[in-house]
N, C-alpha and C positions, 0 to 999 in steps of 0.2 A: 399899488405898484405902478410905476410909469416905466416904460421901456422905449428904446429907440433902436432901429436897425438901419444902418446906412450901407448901401450897396452901390458899387461903381461897376458899370456894365459897358461892354461893347456889344451892341445889339446886332444880331444877324437877321433873322426873319421872324421866328415865332418863339415865344417863351412865356412862362408864367412864374410868379413868385408866390409861394404858399407858406402861410404860417400855420404849422401843424401841431395838433395835440395827439393824444392817444388815438390810434386808428379807430374808426374812419372819420376823424374830425379835421376839417380844414377851417380854421377860425377866420382866415382872410385870404382871399384869392385875388391876385393882381395879374391881369392878363391883357397885354396889348395885342391888338389884332390889326392886320394889315391887309391890303388888297383892295377890293371894291368898297369896303367900309373901313374907315380909319376910326377905331374906337378902342377904349380901354375899359375892361370889365372889372368891377369889384363884385365879389360874391362870397358865399359861405357854403360849405357842404358838411352835412352831418348825417350819419347813418346812411351813406350812399345816396342822399337826396340833395340836389342843388336847390338853393333858394332863389328868389327873384334877383336877377342881375341888375346892378346899377351901372348905367352906361355913361361914359365920358368921352369927349372928343380926344382923339389921339394926336398929340403934337410930335410924336417920334417918327422917324423914318428908318427903314432898314439900313443897317450899317452905322447908325449913330452911336456915339459913346454918350453916356448920360449918367447922372447921379440920381439914385432913388433913395429917399429918406421915408421911412415909415415909423411914426411915433404913435404909441398907444397907451391908453390908461384903461380903466374898467368900462368906459362908455363908448369909446370910438377910436378909430385909426385916423391919423392925419397923414396925408401923403403929399410929399414935395418932390418935384422933378427939377433937377438942376438948381436947387436952393430956392425955388419959387413954389408957393402954395399951389397944389393941384386939385385936391379934393379931400373929402372926409367920408368915412364909412362907419355908420353906427354899428357897434358890436352887437351881434345876434346870439353869440354863444358866450356864456360866462362860467367861471371867471377867466379873464384873459391870462391869468398866471398859469393856465393850463397849456399855453403855447410852449412846446418843447423843442421845436426844430424849424428851421427855415429851409425850404426846398426851392431850388431853381431848376426849372424843367426846360427841355428842348434846346433851342439854338440861341443860347446866350453865354457869354463868357464873363464871369465875375472877376473883376480886378481887385476890388477891396470889399471886405465884409467887416463891419464893426457893429457890435451889439452893446448897448449901454443901458444899465438899469439905474433909475434915479427915483 
């Protein structure tokens, strides 16, 4: 199964996007961080334990509007920001068909949410 989630955001200060399965599984955690370190974290949490973070440079600024595309198959997540390739995250929990919800936390406003299965 291949899937895609497109989210349009108005970014305020702090937020994360989580692809969730039955609790307490977070298949994919996308977390931009601002302040002294500009980074975006990719990670997974299972049974209340965070795994090793993958750290990427954060091109976003507080207040930016942007488009986030997350496409996934059984092996990896492909992340695009504003229609440009941003990074990939190897799936650590399988099967990805277990993703049941998309959660947006903290200070972000979702303008568009589109989920496509192909």
